C-alpha positions in Angstrom: -51.5 4.5 44.9 -53.6 6.6 42.6 -54.6 9.9 44.2 -57.6 11.9 42.9 -60.5 13.9 44.2 -63.0 11.9 46.1 -60.5 9.4 47.5 -60.7 9.0 51.3 -57.4 8.5 53.1 -57.1 6.5 56.3 -60.9 6.6 56.6 -60.7 10.2 57.5 -59.4 12.6 54.9 -61.5 13.1 51.7 -59.5 14.7 48.9 -61.3 17.7 47.5 -58.9 19.4 45.2 -55.3 19.1 43.8 -53.5 22.3 45.0 -50.2 21.6 43.4 -47.3 19.3 42.8 -43.9 19.9 44.4 -40.5 18.3 44.2 -41.5 15.4 46.4 -45.2 14.8 45.7 -48.7 16.2 45.4 -50.6 18.5 47.8 -54.4 18.1 48.1 -57.0 20.2 49.8 -58.9 17.7 52.0 -61.7 17.5 54.6 -61.7 15.5 57.8 -64.9 13.5 57.6 -65.7 13.6 61.3 -64.4 17.0 62.2 -65.5 18.7 59.0 -62.2 20.7 59.1 -60.2 21.6 56.0 -56.5 20.5 55.8 -53.7 20.3 53.3 -52.5 16.7 52.7 -49.1 16.2 51.2 -48.1 12.9 49.6 -44.6 11.5 48.9 -44.4 10.2 45.4 -42.3 7.3 44.3 -39.4 9.2 42.8 -36.8 6.6 42.2 -36.6 2.8 41.3 -33.4 2.7 43.5 -34.5 1.7 47.0 -31.6 3.6 48.6 -32.5 6.7 46.6 -36.2 6.4 47.5 -35.2 5.9 51.2 -33.5 9.3 51.0 -36.7 10.9 49.8 -38.6 9.2 52.6 -36.1 10.4 55.2 -36.4 14.0 53.9 -40.2 13.7 54.1 -40.1 12.4 57.7 -37.6 15.1 58.6 -40.1 17.8 57.3 -42.9 16.2 59.4 -40.8 16.1 62.6 -39.4 19.6 62.1 -42.8 21.2 61.5 -44.4 19.3 64.3 -41.9 20.7 66.8 -42.1 24.3 65.6 -44.6 26.9 66.8 -44.6 30.2 64.9 -47.6 32.0 63.3 -45.8 32.1 59.9 -45.4 28.3 59.8 -48.1 25.8 58.8 -48.8 23.5 61.7 -48.5 19.7 61.2 -51.4 17.7 62.7 -50.8 14.1 61.4 -48.4 11.8 59.6 -49.3 8.3 58.4 -48.7 5.7 55.7 -51.3 4.0 53.5 -50.7 1.3 50.9 -47.0 2.2 50.7 -47.5 5.9 50.3 -46.7 8.4 53.1 -48.8 11.4 53.9 -48.3 14.6 55.9 -51.4 16.5 57.1 -51.0 20.2 57.6 -52.9 23.3 58.3 -54.6 24.5 55.2 -53.6 28.1 54.2 -56.1 30.0 52.1 -54.1 32.3 49.9 -51.6 32.8 47.1 -47.9 32.2 46.7 -45.8 35.3 46.2 -44.8 33.9 42.8 -48.5 34.0 41.8 -48.9 37.5 43.3 -46.0 38.7 41.1 -47.6 37.0 38.1 -50.9 38.9 38.6 -49.3 42.3 39.5 -49.7 44.8 36.7 -46.3 46.4 37.5 -43.3 45.9 39.7 -43.9 45.9 43.5 -42.7 48.9 45.4 -39.7 48.8 47.7 -41.9 49.7 50.6 -44.0 46.5 50.1 -41.0 44.3 49.7 -39.2 45.7 52.7 -42.3 44.9 54.8 -42.2 41.3 53.5 -38.5 41.2 54.0 -38.9 42.0 57.7 -41.6 39.3 58.1 -39.4 36.7 56.4 -36.4 37.7 58.5 -38.4 37.2 61.7 -39.5 33.7 60.8 -35.9 32.8 59.7 -34.6 34.2 62.9 -37.0 31.9 64.8 -35.9 28.9 62.7 -32.2 29.7 63.0 -32.6 30.3 66.7 -33.8 26.7 67.3 -31.4 24.3 69.1 -30.1 23.0 66.8 -30.9 25.6 64.1 -33.4 24.7 61.3 -32.1 25.5 57.8 -34.8 25.8 55.1 -32.6 25.3 52.0 -35.5 25.8 49.6 -36.7 29.3 50.3 -38.3 30.8 47.2 -41.4 32.8 46.1 -43.3 29.5 45.3 -42.9 28.4 48.9 -44.0 31.7 50.5 -47.8 32.3 50.7 -49.8 35.3 51.7 -52.9 34.3 53.4 -56.4 35.8 53.5 -55.3 38.0 56.4 -52.3 39.3 54.4 -49.8 37.5 56.5 -46.8 35.7 55.0 -46.6 32.0 55.6 -43.7 29.6 54.9 -44.7 26.3 53.3 -42.8 23.2 52.0 -39.9 22.2 54.2 -39.0 19.3 51.9 -35.2 19.7 52.1 -34.9 21.5 55.4 -32.4 20.1 58.0 -31.5 20.6 61.6 -27.9 21.8 61.9 -26.2 20.0 64.8 -23.4 21.8 66.7 -20.3 21.9 64.6 -22.1 20.2 61.6 -22.7 21.5 58.1 -25.1 19.9 55.7 -23.2 18.2 52.9 -25.8 16.8 50.5 -28.9 17.9 48.7 -31.2 15.1 47.6 -31.1 14.9 43.8 -34.1 16.6 42.1 -34.8 19.0 44.9 -34.0 22.7 45.3 -34.5 25.5 42.8 -31.4 26.6 40.8 -32.2 30.3 40.8 -32.5 30.5 44.6 -29.9 27.9 45.6 -26.5 29.1 46.8 -23.3 27.7 45.3 -22.6 25.6 48.4 -25.8 23.7 47.9 -24.1 21.9 45.0 -21.4 19.3 45.3 -19.6 18.7 48.5 -19.7 22.1 50.1 -21.6 22.6 53.4 -24.8 24.7 53.9 -25.6 26.8 57.0 -27.7 29.8 58.0 -26.0 31.9 55.3 -27.5 29.6 52.7 -30.9 30.7 53.6 -29.7 34.3 53.5 -28.7 33.8 49.9 -32.2 32.3 49.1 -33.9 35.2 50.9 -31.9 37.7 48.9 -32.7 35.9 45.6 -36.4 35.8 46.5 -36.5 39.5 47.4 -34.7 40.3 44.1 -37.4 38.4 42.2 -40.2 40.2 44.1 -38.7 43.6 43.1 -37.7 42.8 39.5 -40.0 40.0 38.4 -36.8 38.3 37.1 -35.3 35.3 38.7 -31.6 35.8 39.3 -29.1 33.7 37.3 -28.3 30.4 39.0 -25.3 30.5 41.3 -23.5 27.8 39.3 -24.0 29.8 36.1 -22.7 33.0 37.8 -19.6 31.1 39.0 -18.9 29.3 35.7 -19.9 31.9 33.1 -19.4 35.2 35.0 -23.1 36.1 34.6 -24.3 38.5 37.3 -27.7 39.7 38.4 -28.9 42.9 36.8 -28.8 45.7 39.5 -32.4 46.1 40.8 -32.2 49.9 40.5 -32.1 49.5 36.7 -35.3 47.5 36.8 -37.4 49.1 39.5 -37.2 52.9 40.1 -38.5 52.6 43.7 -35.4 50.6 44.7 -32.8 52.6 46.7 -29.1 52.1 46.3 -29.0 50.9 50.0 -31.5 48.1 49.4 -29.7 47.1 46.2 -26.4 46.8 48.0 -28.0 44.7 50.6 -29.6 42.3 48.1 -26.4 41.9 46.1 -24.4 41.3 49.3 -27.0 38.6 50.4 -26.6 36.9 47.0 -22.8 36.9 47.2 -21.4 33.6 45.8 -19.0 33.1 48.8 -20.7 32.5 52.1 -18.1 34.6 53.8 -19.2 37.7 51.8 -22.8 37.5 52.9 -24.3 39.0 56.1 -23.3 36.6 59.0 -26.9 36.2 60.3 -30.5 36.9 59.6 -30.3 39.3 62.6 -27.8 41.4 60.6 -30.1 41.3 57.6 -33.1 42.4 59.7 -31.1 45.4 61.1 -30.0 46.4 57.6 -33.6 46.2 56.3 -34.9 48.3 59.3 -32.3 51.0 58.6 -33.2 51.4 54.9 -35.2 54.7 54.5 -38.4 55.1 52.6 -37.9 56.0 48.9 -40.1 58.5 47.2 -42.1 57.2 44.3 -40.5 57.7 40.9 -42.0 60.6 38.9 -44.3 59.7 36.1 -42.4 59.8 32.8 -43.9 62.1 30.1 -45.7 60.5 27.2 -43.2 59.4 24.7 -42.4 61.7 21.8 -41.6 59.5 18.8 -40.4 62.0 16.2 -36.6 61.7 16.9 -35.0 58.5 15.6 -32.3 58.6 18.3 -32.9 58.5 22.0 -31.8 61.7 23.8 -28.3 61.5 25.1 -29.4 62.0 28.7 -31.5 58.9 28.5 -28.5 56.6 28.2 -27.0 55.3 31.4 -23.3 56.2 32.1 -22.8 52.7 33.7 -19.7 51.2 32.1 -21.5 47.9 31.3 -24.5 49.6 29.7 -23.6 48.4 26.2 -23.2 44.8 27.5 -26.0 44.3 30.0 -29.7 44.4 29.1 -31.8 46.6 31.4 -35.0 44.8 32.2 -38.2 46.3 33.5 -38.2 50.0 34.6 -41.8 50.3 35.8 -42.8 53.7 37.0 -45.1 54.4 39.9 -47.5 56.6 38.1 -50.5 58.3 39.7 -53.8 56.6 39.0 -54.9 59.2 36.5 -51.9 58.5 34.3 -52.4 54.7 34.3 -55.0 54.9 31.6 -55.1 52.8 28.5 -53.4 54.1 25.4 -55.3 55.6 22.5 -55.4 53.1 19.7 -56.4 55.6 17.1 -53.6 58.1 17.8 -51.1 57.7 15.0 -47.5 58.8 15.4 -46.7 61.8 13.3 -43.8 60.6 11.2 -42.3 61.5 7.9 -42.0 59.1 5.1 -39.4 56.4 5.8 -36.1 57.4 4.2 -33.0 55.2 4.5 -29.9 57.2 5.2 -27.3 55.4 3.1 -24.5 56.8 5.2 -26.0 55.2 8.2 -25.7 51.7 6.7 -22.1 52.2 5.5 -20.6 54.4 8.3 -19.1 53.5 11.6 -20.4 50.5 13.5 -23.1 51.7 15.9 -22.5 51.4 19.7 -25.8 50.1 21.0 -27.0 51.2 24.4 -30.0 49.6 26.2 -32.0 52.5 27.5 -34.6 50.4 29.2 -36.0 46.9 29.1 -39.5 46.4 30.5 -41.6 43.3 31.1 -45.1 44.4 30.4 -46.8 41.1 31.2 -46.2 37.5 32.2 -49.0 35.5 30.6 -50.7 32.4 32.0 -50.3 30.8 28.6 -47.5 31.2 26.1 -47.8 34.2 23.6 -47.1 33.0 20.1 -46.6 36.2 18.2 -46.0 40.0 18.6 -46.1 42.8 16.1 -45.4 46.5 16.2 -48.0 48.7 14.5 -46.8 50.7 11.5 -46.8 54.4 12.3 -48.5 54.1 15.7 -47.1 53.6 19.2 -49.1 50.3 19.5 -48.1 46.6 19.6 -50.2 43.5 19.3 -49.8 40.2 21.1 -51.4 36.9 20.2 -51.9 33.5 22.0 -55.1 32.4 23.5 -55.9 36.1 23.5 -55.4 39.1 21.2 -54.3 42.3 22.9 -53.2 45.8 21.9 -50.7 47.5 24.1 -49.8 51.2 24.1 -46.1 52.1 23.8 -46.8 55.5 25.3 -48.3 54.3 28.6 -47.0 50.7 28.7 -50.5 49.6 29.4 -52.9 47.3 27.6 -55.1 49.5 25.4 -57.7 46.9 24.4 -58.4 43.2 24.3 -59.9 42.1 21.0 -60.4 38.4 21.6 -60.0 35.5 24.0 -60.9 31.9 23.5 -59.9 28.2 23.4 -58.3 28.2 20.0 -54.7 29.2 19.8 -53.7 32.2 17.7 -50.4 31.4 16.0 -49.6 34.6 14.1 -50.8 38.1 13.4 -50.1 41.0 11.1 -51.1 44.7 10.9 -52.1 46.2 7.6 -49.5 48.5 6.1 -51.4 51.6 7.1 -51.9 50.4 10.7 -55.7 50.5 10.5 -56.4 46.8 10.4 -55.1 43.8 12.4 -55.2 40.2 11.1 -55.0 37.2 13.5 -54.9 33.6 12.5 -55.9 30.5 14.4 -54.0 27.2 14.1 -56.9 25.5 12.4 -57.4 28.0 9.7 -59.6 31.0 10.6 -58.2 34.5 10.1 -60.0 37.3 11.9 -59.8 40.9 10.7 -60.2 43.8 13.2 -60.3 47.5 13.1 -57.5 48.7 15.3 -59.2 52.0 16.4 -62.5 50.5 17.5 -61.6 46.9 18.1 -64.5 45.8 16.0 -64.2 42.5 14.2 -64.7 43.3 10.5 -64.5 39.9 8.8 -63.5 36.2 9.1 -61.3 34.9 6.3 -61.1 31.2 5.6 -62.7 28.5 7.8 -61.6 26.0 10.3 -59.9 23.0 8.8 -60.6 19.4 9.9 -59.8 16.0 8.6 -56.8 13.8 7.9 -54.7 16.7 6.6 -55.7 19.8 8.5 -54.8 23.0 6.7 -52.9 24.6 9.6 -51.9 28.2 9.3 -48.2 29.0 9.6 -47.9 32.7 8.7 -49.9 35.6 7.4 -48.7 38.8 5.6 -50.5 42.0 4.7 -49.7 43.1 1.2 -49.1 46.8 0.5 -52.3 46.9 -1.4 -54.5 47.2 1.7 -57.3 45.0 0.5 -55.1 41.8 0.2 -53.5 39.5 2.7 -51.4 36.4 2.0 -51.8 33.2 4.2 -49.3 30.3 4.3 -50.8 27.0 5.4 -50.0 23.3 5.2 -52.2 22.0 2.4 -53.2 25.2 0.6 -49.7 26.5 0.6 -50.2 30.3 -0.1 -53.6 31.8 -0.5 -54.3 35.5 -1.4 -57.4 36.7 0.3 -59.4 39.7 -0.9 -60.3 41.4 2.3 -63.3 43.2 0.8 -65.1 40.0 -0.3 -63.4 37.6 2.2 -62.7 35.2 -0.6 -59.6 33.6 -2.0 -58.5 35.5 -5.1 -55.5 33.4 -5.9 -53.5 30.3 -4.8 -49.8 30.0 -5.2 -48.2 26.6 -5.1 -44.6 25.9 -6.0 -44.4 22.5 -4.3 -44.9 19.2 -5.9 -48.5 18.0 -6.1 -49.8 14.7 -5.0 -50.5 12.8 -1.8 -47.0 12.8 -0.4 -46.8 16.6 -0.5 -49.8 16.8 1.9 -47.8 15.0 4.6 -45.2 17.7 5.0 -45.3 21.4 5.8 -44.7 23.7 2.8 -44.6 27.4 3.3 -43.7 28.4 6.8 -43.0 32.1 6.6 -44.1 35.1 4.6 -42.8 38.7 4.1 -44.0 41.6 1.9 -41.9 44.5 0.6 -42.8 48.1 -0.2 -41.6 47.8 -3.8 -43.9 45.0 -4.8 -42.5 41.6 -3.7 -43.9 38.7 -1.7 -41.4 36.2 -0.2 -42.1 32.7 1.1 -39.8 30.5 3.1 -40.3 26.7 2.9 -39.7 23.7 5.2 -37.1 22.5 2.7 -34.8 25.5 3.1 -36.0 27.2 0.0 -37.0 30.8 -0.8 -39.6 31.8 -3.3 -40.2 35.4 -4.3 -43.3 36.6 -6.2 -44.1 39.9 -7.9 -47.2 41.2 -6.2 -49.0 42.7 -9.1 -49.7 39.4 -10.9 -47.7 37.0 -8.6 -45.3 35.9 -11.2 -42.4 34.0 -9.7 -39.2 36.2 -9.6 -36.9 33.9 -7.7 -36.8 30.3 -6.4 -33.8 28.7 -4.7 -32.4 27.0 -1.7 -30.7 29.3 0.8 -30.6 27.0 3.8 -30.8 23.4 5.0 -33.5 23.7 7.6 -36.9 25.3 8.0 -37.1 28.9 6.9 -38.9 30.0 10.1 -38.9 33.8 9.6 -38.6 36.3 6.8 -38.4 40.1 6.9 -37.9 42.8 4.2 -35.8 45.9 5.0 -37.8 49.2 5.2 -36.6 50.2 1.7 -37.5 46.7 0.3 -34.0 46.2 -1.1 -32.9 43.5 1.3 -34.4 40.3 2.8 -33.4 38.6 6.0 -34.2 34.8 6.4 -33.9 32.7 9.6 -32.9 29.1 9.0 -33.7 26.6 11.8 -30.3 25.0 11.4 -28.6 27.9 13.1 -28.1 30.7 10.6 -29.7 34.0 9.5 -29.0 35.1 5.9 -29.0 38.7 4.6 -29.9 38.7 0.9 -29.9 41.5 -1.7 -32.9 41.9 -4.1 -33.5 41.2 -7.0 -30.9 38.4 -7.3 -31.3 37.4 -3.7 -27.6 36.7 -3.4 -26.4 36.1 0.2 -24.5 39.1 1.5 -24.0 37.9 5.1 -24.5 34.7 7.0 -25.0 35.3 10.7 -24.3 32.1 12.6 -26.2 31.1 15.8 -25.5 28.4 18.3 -29.3 27.7 18.5 -32.2 27.8 16.2 -33.2 31.4 15.2 -37.0 31.7 15.4 -37.5 35.4 14.3 -35.7 38.2 12.5 -36.4 41.9 11.8 -34.7 45.1 10.7 -34.4 48.3 12.6 -36.2 51.5 11.3 -33.0 53.0 10.0 -31.5 49.8 8.4 -28.5 49.8 10.8 -29.4 46.8 12.9 -30.8 43.3 12.3 -32.4 41.6 15.4 -32.8 37.9 15.8 -34.4 35.8 18.5 -33.4 32.2 19.1 -34.3 29.1 21.1 -31.4 29.7 23.5 -33.3 32.6 25.1 -31.1 35.2 23.4 -31.9 38.2 21.3 -28.9 39.1 19.1 -28.3 42.5 17.4 -26.1 42.4 14.3 -24.6 45.3 12.3 -26.4 45.5 8.9 -23.3 46.4 6.9 -20.8 43.9 8.3 -22.9 41.1 9.8 -21.0 41.5 13.0 -22.8 40.7 16.3 -23.0 43.9 18.3 -25.0 42.9 21.4 -26.7 39.9 23.0 -29.7 40.4 25.2 -30.7 37.8 27.8 -33.7 39.1 29.6 -35.9 36.2 28.4 -35.5 33.0 30.4 -36.8 30.7 27.7 -36.6 30.5 23.9 -37.7 33.5 21.9 -40.8 33.0 19.8 -41.2 36.3 18.0 -39.8 39.9 17.9 -40.3 43.1 15.9 -38.9 46.6 15.6 -41.1 49.7 15.5 -40.7 51.5 12.2 -40.1 55.0 13.7 -37.6 54.4 16.6 -35.1 51.8 17.9 -37.6 50.0 20.1 -37.9 46.2 20.0 -40.8 44.1 21.3 -40.4 40.3 21.9 -42.2 37.3 23.4 -40.9 33.9 24.4 -41.6 30.6 26.0 -41.1 32.2 29.4 -44.6 33.7 28.7 -43.3 37.2 28.9 -43.8 40.3 26.8 -40.8 42.6 26.7 -40.3 46.1 25.3 -36.6 47.0 24.9 -35.7 50.6 24.1 -32.3 51.0 22.5 -30.1 53.9 21.3 -27.2 54.0 18.9 
């Protein structure tokens, strides 16, 4: 049965709006035609061609209806009707006007305080105590932030009991219907033949509270058991979290049921005994002159070199939560590479902090650190400038329907260039946010000239653009016109069917490098764009290029799983850094000691420049990395990924 707005079910319920889609079906906002009252109507989708499998889904759906109909608690949505129409089953429930806690976290500008989460923890414990106190007990088995709503009266409400079960005396639940449950919040016993009980909900509650405090979903229990991955301690992420609350959360998320609190009553008592925590002091504005982080800023935790430290949001007073100052340049000396630093001992990298500045509604495609200024730019269906000093958005330059695919600062940090997929490149003044010029025009037709990368040349009035059919164009930013076109690919119709140049990089000593879809590298001399080098270095797409700060080295990321370090001017390969997944981005640290790569397996890898040895792997992103960049005055790394998050990772070595 096709469900859409306007359809009337059972001659009573008119569907008004699709509210969401869950593991078992769709949920619509509906109006009762005779009563005029608003309800939520949940449908059971046809999930399997196997009749026996589908029967399991229907049983779970009917169980949800029966359980909710028998329960009476202000935190639970009331069931008013259950019916079948044209082979589709429907559950009619009280409509809750509000947001899920997952959405609340997504919209929050910073981590929630422990005080707020403790209040919610008490409310959730109360409703779980009610459910577990039923005879027989009701086990939710899918408690997660997406299934917890906060209504218009700021009360927590539990929704979606799709895999809940009544626990008969002496009985454990042995099965979870395939396709249901959420890995990050499901305990280990919810897989395979193990039994679930009240302690399974305690695990899910602990994992949900962990997410509310950190904005990071904990590693799935199966991954923790098989790979030894453990949740990052919340105190490293949120400075308002007390050691007592951290201990309780980690105990609730213990892999073995026997190691968790024995009941929700015990959890509630522990929550009630946790004292209030004073707000963390506001950190001073960052001084950027020293290249190394102060020794006192590095944690003494024995795993500090191995475990990334995600978000450490402060609880600043309102007056300090101002936007950064885009025009304030960082006083820094001319970049000088200390040769001893590149040939000395292998650096011991410490993660000082790792902060998620934003989780976007749409995927950010690119991120860049501004030369000489504590600013970074993020591009997607928006163009934003963030301040490194305040960790706040400083300005929003643009927002629209077209996707921005790449961006680049001018070498002096005064201008920002952002390119649309379909060909337009906008030039902005960083200090004022004013749009100065539009380069190129939108491309249509059989062979759209899609932009792949842009690169600001060290002569401030020129920018290189790599696109599908024009290959590389050099724009004069004063006139806005193309001054030169570079094309080392074959000509003719067939060449227009494939992508050509995919990546660009510019060096301080006068070179422009281009990476191709055929694994080739071409290097031009920037004065007259004579070709200095052309050769194949990889077998896949060259997705990212980056020159070292001194211009003597070039790093290239090959989609087939390797990053190459090459030495100019011969561009001989010095190191090959293998990856288990496709590397999407590469960059050098400010002091030429570290090479950072981001790959489709969610990992950021840090390699030693001199040996090519992997020093550290960071896993704070939960989906593939799309772009990353180091600041040119300190060991701070910015990154974006398919998890829609923007991270700032402060390192020390």
